[in-house]
C-alpha positions as CSV (number, residue, x, y, z in Angstrom):
1,M,152.5,80.2,-26.6
2,E,150.6,83.1,-24.8
3,S,152.4,86.3,-24.0
4,R,153.5,87.1,-20.5
5,L,152.8,90.5,-21.0
6,T,149.0,90.0,-22.0
7,F,147.9,87.8,-19.0
8,F,149.7,89.7,-16.6
9,R,148.0,93.0,-18.3
10,Q,144.3,91.0,-18.1
11,S,145.3,90.0,-14.4
12,G,146.7,93.5,-13.7
13,W,143.2,95.3,-14.5
14,L,141.4,92.5,-12.4
15,V,144.0,92.5,-9.3
16,V,143.2,96.4,-9.5
17,A,139.7,96.0,-9.7
18,T,139.7,93.5,-6.6
19,V,141.9,95.4,-4.6
20,A,139.9,98.6,-5.2
21,S,136.8,96.7,-4.8
22,G,138.6,95.1,-1.5
23,I,139.4,99.1,-0.5
24,F,135.8,99.6,-0.4
25,M,134.9,96.5,1.3
26,T,137.6,97.8,4.2
27,A,136.8,101.7,4.1
28,T,133.0,100.1,4.7
29,Q,134.9,98.5,8.0
30,I,136.5,101.7,8.9
31,V,133.1,103.8,9.1
32,A,131.4,100.8,10.2
33,N,134.0,100.8,13.2
34,R,133.6,104.4,13.9
35,W,129.7,103.9,14.4
36,M,128.8,100.5,15.5
37,E,129.9,99.4,18.9
38,P,132.3,97.3,19.2
39,G,130.2,93.8,19.5
40,E,128.3,94.8,16.8
41,W,131.0,95.1,14.3
42,G,132.2,92.0,15.7
43,L,129.0,90.1,14.8
44,W,128.7,92.2,11.3
45,L,131.8,90.6,10.6
46,A,130.2,87.2,11.4
47,L,127.3,87.7,9.5
48,L,129.1,88.6,6.3
49,R,131.3,85.6,6.7
50,I,127.6,83.6,6.8
51,Y,126.8,85.3,3.8
52,L,129.6,83.6,2.2
53,L,129.3,80.8,3.5
54,M,125.6,80.6,2.2
55,S,127.2,81.1,-1.3
56,I,129.2,77.6,-1.1
57,P,126.6,75.6,-2.9
58,S,126.8,78.1,-5.9
59,A,130.9,78.0,-5.9
60,G,130.8,75.4,-8.0
61,L,128.2,77.1,-10.4
62,Q,131.2,80.1,-11.1
63,V,133.2,77.8,-11.8
64,I,131.2,75.5,-14.0
65,F,129.7,78.4,-16.0
66,A,133.3,80.3,-16.3
67,Q,134.3,76.8,-17.6
68,Q,130.9,76.1,-19.6
69,T,131.2,79.7,-21.1
70,A,134.9,79.4,-21.7
71,A,134.0,76.2,-24.0
72,A,131.1,77.3,-25.7
73,V,132.8,77.8,-28.9
74,S,130.0,77.1,-31.2
75,P,125.9,78.1,-31.7
76,E,124.5,75.1,-30.3
77,L,126.9,75.2,-26.9
78,Q,125.6,78.5,-26.7
79,H,122.3,77.6,-26.8
80,R,122.6,74.8,-24.3
81,L,124.6,77.2,-22.3
82,A,121.5,79.9,-22.3
83,R,119.2,77.1,-21.5
84,T,121.2,76.0,-18.4
85,V,121.4,79.3,-16.7
86,R,117.6,79.6,-17.3
87,T,117.0,77.1,-15.3
88,T,119.6,77.1,-12.8
89,L,118.2,80.5,-11.7
90,K,115.1,79.3,-10.9
91,A,116.1,76.3,-9.0
92,T,118.5,78.5,-7.3
93,F,116.1,80.4,-5.9
94,V,113.6,77.4,-5.1
95,F,116.8,76.0,-2.8
96,W,117.0,79.6,-1.5
97,L,113.6,79.9,-0.6
98,A,113.7,76.4,1.3
99,V,116.8,77.0,3.3
100,A,115.3,80.7,4.0
101,I,112.0,79.2,5.7
102,V,113.8,76.7,7.9
103,A,116.8,79.4,8.8
104,F,113.6,81.8,9.9
105,I,111.6,79.1,11.9
106,G,115.2,78.2,14.0
107,T,115.9,82.2,14.3
108,P,115.9,81.8,18.4
109,Y,118.4,79.2,17.9
110,W,121.2,81.2,15.4
111,M,120.4,84.4,17.8
112,G,121.7,82.2,20.7
113,L,124.7,80.7,19.1
114,L,125.5,83.8,17.3
115,K,125.2,86.5,19.9
116,I,122.6,88.3,17.5
117,T,121.1,91.0,19.8
118,R,118.4,92.2,17.0
119,P,116.4,89.7,14.9
120,A,116.8,92.0,12.0
121,A,120.5,91.6,11.7
122,W,119.3,87.7,11.1
123,H,116.6,88.2,8.8
124,C,118.9,90.2,6.4
125,T,121.4,87.9,6.3
126,L,118.7,85.0,5.1
127,L,117.4,87.9,2.5
128,I,121.1,88.0,1.4
129,G,121.3,84.9,1.0
130,L,119.7,85.1,-2.4
131,A,122.1,87.1,-3.9
132,S,125.0,85.0,-2.4
133,L,123.7,82.3,-4.7
134,W,123.1,84.3,-7.9
135,L,126.5,86.4,-8.2
136,P,128.9,83.6,-8.5
137,L,126.7,82.7,-11.3
138,V,127.3,86.3,-12.9
139,R,130.8,86.6,-12.4
140,G,131.3,82.6,-13.4
141,I,129.6,83.7,-17.0
142,L,132.1,87.3,-17.5
143,Q,135.1,85.4,-16.3
144,G,134.2,82.6,-19.0
145,Q,133.6,85.2,-21.5
146,Q,136.8,87.2,-20.3
147,N,135.2,90.2,-19.9
148,F,137.6,91.2,-17.0
149,L,136.4,94.8,-17.6
150,G,133.0,94.1,-16.9
151,L,133.8,91.3,-14.4
152,G,136.0,94.2,-12.5
153,W,133.2,97.0,-12.4
154,V,131.2,94.5,-10.7
155,L,133.6,93.7,-8.0
156,M,134.2,97.7,-7.6
157,L,130.1,98.1,-7.6
158,D,129.7,95.6,-4.6
159,G,132.6,97.6,-2.7
160,V,131.3,101.1,-3.9
161,G,127.2,100.6,-2.9
162,R,128.0,98.6,-0.1
163,L,130.1,101.8,1.7
164,V,127.8,104.0,0.8
165,M,124.9,102.5,1.9
166,V,126.2,101.3,5.2
167,W,127.5,105.0,5.3
168,I,124.2,106.5,5.2
169,I,122.5,103.8,7.0
170,L,124.8,104.0,10.1
171,A,124.9,107.6,10.4
172,L,121.4,107.4,11.1
173,G,121.8,105.1,13.8
174,G,122.0,101.5,12.6
175,Q,124.0,98.8,13.8
176,A,124.6,95.2,12.8
177,A,121.4,94.9,11.1
178,G,121.6,98.4,9.2
179,G,125.4,97.1,7.7
180,M,123.7,93.9,6.9
181,V,120.8,96.1,4.6
182,G,123.6,98.0,3.3
183,A,125.7,94.8,2.0
184,L,122.6,94.0,0.3
185,C,122.2,97.2,-1.4
186,G,125.4,96.8,-2.8
187,T,125.5,93.0,-4.2
188,G,121.7,94.4,-5.6
189,V,124.0,97.0,-7.4
190,A,126.5,94.4,-8.6
191,I,124.0,91.7,-9.8
192,G,121.9,94.3,-11.6
193,L,125.0,95.7,-13.6
194,G,126.0,91.9,-14.3
195,G,122.8,90.9,-15.2
196,W,122.7,93.9,-18.2
197,L,126.6,92.4,-19.3
198,I,125.3,89.1,-20.0
199,R,121.7,90.1,-21.1
200,G,122.5,88.5,-24.7
201,L,123.4,85.3,-23.4
202,L,120.1,85.7,-21.4
203,R,118.2,86.2,-24.5
204,V,119.6,83.5,-26.7
205,P,117.3,80.6,-27.7
206,G,117.5,77.3,-25.3
207,E,118.3,73.9,-26.4
208,A,117.6,70.8,-24.7
209,V,120.2,70.0,-21.9
210,D,121.4,66.5,-21.0
211,W,121.6,67.2,-16.9
212,S,123.5,63.9,-16.1
213,P,126.8,65.0,-17.3
214,W,125.9,69.1,-16.4
215,L,125.5,67.5,-12.4
216,R,128.7,65.3,-12.9
217,K,130.7,67.9,-13.6
218,T,128.8,70.4,-11.0
219,V,129.0,68.3,-7.6
220,P,132.9,67.7,-7.7
221,L,133.4,71.2,-8.8
222,T,131.1,72.4,-5.5
223,L,132.5,70.4,-3.3
224,A,136.5,71.1,-4.6
225,I,135.8,75.2,-4.5
226,G,133.4,75.0,-1.6
227,S,135.8,73.3,0.5
228,V,138.5,76.1,-0.3
229,Q,136.0,78.7,0.7
230,F,135.0,77.2,3.8
231,M,138.4,77.0,5.2
232,M,139.1,80.4,4.4
233,I,135.9,82.1,5.8
234,V,134.4,79.8,8.7
235,D,137.2,80.7,11.5
236,V,135.2,84.2,11.8
237,P,131.8,82.6,12.6
238,Y,133.1,79.7,14.6
239,I,135.1,82.4,17.1
240,Q,132.1,84.3,17.2
241,S,130.2,81.1,18.5
242,V,132.9,80.5,20.8
243,F,134.2,83.7,22.8
244,P,132.3,86.2,24.2
245,A,131.7,89.1,21.7
246,S,133.8,91.7,24.3
247,Q,137.2,89.2,23.4
248,T,136.5,88.3,19.7
249,A,135.9,92.0,18.2
250,T,139.5,93.3,19.6
251,G,141.0,90.3,19.8
252,Y,140.9,88.0,16.6
253,M,137.9,90.1,14.1
254,P,140.8,92.5,13.3
255,A,143.5,90.1,12.3
256,A,141.2,88.3,10.2
257,L,139.8,91.5,8.2
258,I,143.8,91.8,6.9
259,G,143.4,87.8,6.2
260,L,140.5,89.1,3.7
261,A,142.3,91.7,2.4
262,M,145.0,89.6,1.8
263,T,143.2,86.9,0.3
264,T,141.3,89.3,-1.6
265,M,144.5,90.7,-3.6
266,L,145.9,87.2,-4.6
267,L,142.7,85.1,-6.0
268,P,141.9,87.3,-9.0
269,M,145.3,85.3,-10.5
270,A,143.5,82.3,-10.8
271,A,140.3,83.4,-12.0
272,V,142.3,85.4,-15.1
273,M,143.8,81.9,-15.2
274,F,141.0,79.4,-15.3
275,P,139.1,80.3,-18.8
276,K,142.5,80.5,-20.6
277,V,142.8,76.8,-19.7
278,V,139.5,75.8,-19.9
279,R,139.9,77.0,-24.1
280,S,143.4,76.1,-24.2
281,A,142.2,72.8,-23.5
282,A,138.9,72.9,-25.4
283,L,140.9,74.1,-28.7
284,T,144.0,71.2,-27.6
285,Q,146.4,74.0,-27.2
286,R,148.8,74.9,-25.0
287,T,149.0,78.0,-22.5
288,S,151.3,79.1,-19.7
289,A,148.8,80.2,-17.7
290,L,149.2,77.9,-15.0
291,E,152.9,78.9,-14.1
292,H,152.0,82.7,-14.6
293,A,149.4,82.6,-12.1
294,F,151.2,79.9,-9.4
295,A,154.6,82.2,-9.9
296,G,152.8,85.8,-9.2
297,T,150.4,84.5,-6.3
298,A,153.1,82.9,-4.8
299,L,155.5,85.9,-5.3
300,L,153.0,88.6,-4.3
301,G,151.8,86.5,-1.2
302,A,155.0,85.7,0.3
303,A,155.9,89.5,0.1
304,L,152.6,90.5,2.1
305,A,153.0,87.7,4.7
306,G,156.8,88.9,5.0
307,A,155.3,92.5,5.7
308,C,153.3,91.3,8.1
309,V,155.9,89.8,9.9
310,L,158.2,92.8,10.2
311,L,155.2,95.3,10.4
312,P,152.3,93.2,12.2
313,K,150.8,96.2,14.1
314,L,151.0,99.0,10.9
315,P,147.6,97.3,8.9
316,L,146.0,97.5,12.2
317,Q,147.1,100.9,12.6
318,I,145.9,102.0,9.2
319,I,142.5,100.8,9.6
320,F,142.0,101.2,13.2
321,F,143.4,104.8,13.7
322,G,142.6,106.4,17.0
323,K,141.5,102.8,18.3
324,P,144.4,101.4,20.0
325,E,142.1,98.5,21.4
326,F,142.0,96.9,18.3
327,W,146.2,97.3,17.9
328,A,145.9,94.1,20.4
329,A,145.4,91.5,17.1
330,A,148.5,92.5,16.1
331,P,150.3,89.1,17.3
332,L,147.5,87.3,15.3
333,V,148.3,89.2,11.6
334,P,151.5,87.4,11.1
335,W,149.9,84.3,11.6
336,I,147.0,84.6,10.0
337,A,149.0,85.5,6.6
338,W,151.2,82.3,6.7
339,C,148.0,80.3,7.4
340,L,146.4,81.5,4.4
341,L,149.3,81.9,2.2
342,P,149.3,77.6,1.8
343,L,145.8,77.8,1.2
344,I,145.4,80.4,-1.3
345,L,148.4,78.6,-3.6
346,A,146.4,75.3,-3.5
347,N,142.9,77.6,-5.1
348,V,145.5,78.2,-7.8
349,L,146.4,74.5,-8.4
350,I,143.1,73.6,-7.4
351,A,141.3,75.6,-10.1
352,N,143.9,74.0,-12.9
353,L,143.0,70.5,-12.4
354,L,139.3,71.7,-12.8
355,A,140.0,73.7,-15.7
356,R,141.1,70.5,-17.5
357,E,137.9,68.5,-15.9
358,R,140.3,66.5,-13.5
359,F,137.6,66.6,-11.1
360,G,139.2,63.6,-8.5
361,I,140.8,66.4,-6.5
362,A,137.7,67.4,-5.0
363,Y,137.4,64.0,-3.0
364,P,140.5,64.6,-1.0
365,V,139.6,68.6,-0.6
366,A,136.2,67.9,0.6
367,L,138.1,65.3,3.3
368,I,140.4,67.5,4.3
369,A,137.7,70.3,4.9
370,L,135.8,68.1,6.6
371,A,138.7,67.2,8.9
372,Y,139.1,70.5,9.5
373,G,135.6,71.5,10.4
374,L,135.7,68.3,12.8
375,T,139.1,69.2,14.5
376,L,137.3,73.0,15.3
377,F,134.0,71.1,16.3
378,F,135.9,69.0,18.7
379,A,138.6,71.4,19.9
380,R,136.1,73.8,21.6
381,P,136.1,72.6,25.0
382,H,140.0,72.6,24.8
383,L,139.9,76.5,23.2
384,Q,137.6,77.5,25.9
385,A,140.3,76.7,28.6
386,L,142.8,78.7,27.4
387,E,143.5,82.4,27.4
388,P,141.8,84.3,24.2
389,M,144.9,85.0,22.6
390,A,146.5,81.5,22.7
391,A,143.2,79.9,22.0
392,F,142.7,82.3,18.8
393,R,146.8,81.2,18.1
394,T,145.5,77.7,18.3
395,V,142.7,78.1,15.9
396,L,145.3,79.9,13.2
397,Q,147.6,77.0,13.8
398,I,145.0,74.4,12.9
399,L,143.7,76.2,9.7
400,G,147.4,76.6,8.8
401,G,148.1,73.0,9.5
402,F,145.2,71.8,7.1
403,S,145.8,74.7,4.4
404,L,149.2,72.8,3.9
405,L,147.7,69.3,3.7
406,Q,145.4,71.1,1.1
407,L,148.6,72.6,-0.8
408,L,150.5,68.9,-0.9
409,A,146.8,67.3,-2.5
410,A,146.9,69.7,-5.2
411,I,150.3,69.3,-5.8
412,G,150.1,65.5,-5.7
413,F,147.1,65.7,-8.3
414,T,148.9,68.3,-10.6
415,F,151.8,66.4,-11.2
416,R,150.2,63.0,-11.5
417,R,149.5,61.8,-14.8
418,P,145.7,61.7,-15.5
419,Y,144.2,58.3,-15.8
420,S,142.8,57.5,-19.3
421,N,141.1,54.6,-20.3
422,A,141.8,54.9,-24.2
423,A,144.3,52.2,-25.4
424,P,147.9,52.8,-25.8
425,A,149.1,54.3,-29.0
426,P,151.0,51.8,-31.6
């Protein structure tokens, strides 16, 4: 049985790296908040979430390459992996190019919906979309190789590069568009380091790949991981599109930033667990990685959410020091913490099921996410009739309800015996 010390040592480094990256990202927000107008700062947060939404098609790629890399225990499997990586990089580029052209043509519509003041902000968001498709692939390979040191540095350089570039650009007078340029530079540095770390795999000779089984895994993986990612981030661009920028910048965005910090701290344990479960399944060995990851995530998550209840204004006072208008979001901080926690715990269980190739979980997860999106869509007129803070709280309550549904679905599939066509043993 796997040592608890080994698991928490590896997850500890990844947590440290992720938290460090989160600190740099938060510092970037502090710098941006000092230099940007409130409306531009809120718009920048929304564009960053759209950047994450654009990466959803590759969310399954991160998981499947983590799985495929961890299971590549023979030279033949390594050759197939190398061929798959190179082909996927080309395919995602073609996909991004097609989407970028369509979105570029529709620039006036998106500028009106998201209240974008400068076209350059939207165009840079489209450009960074390519990085959003490639970076999960690189992270997945490093995760599957259990190269948590390299993965941690990729995460940290993304934050450091973004902070430095955003600081320089904003000092020169940039606003939301300049912030997106800084984000593009930080992500570019991270992809460069990740590409260098996996260069050995990229040089391995390729071998013919049967794409049908690969796609049968990729589609449910994308549905499952993409659905969870969608629920974690869609609230910010949704709020930006429904309410005036003057209300969202000081009323909702500060609390959303606290929620992002919380997820950044809690997700790494599932990332450490995943390749260990894949490898144990490939070698038919037992691992206690799920128990460690779920317990650690639950305990740390409950502690963070409890702190948000006791001291909801403190993190806002630290991040937005000297700007009390942003402290008005304090009543939403406990809501966002407790409404995200079930979804974060569900993510651990879903990752375990996917690592064991129990892909049936993907379809209820996707249906719940679809129901969540439709609920937000049809709730729009009702929310616009409410007082802003009550409307923001209602959005979080909707998120909390569907997050709990995701957790219940993940628990049900975790404890359900997997279906097998094999005849019973004599």
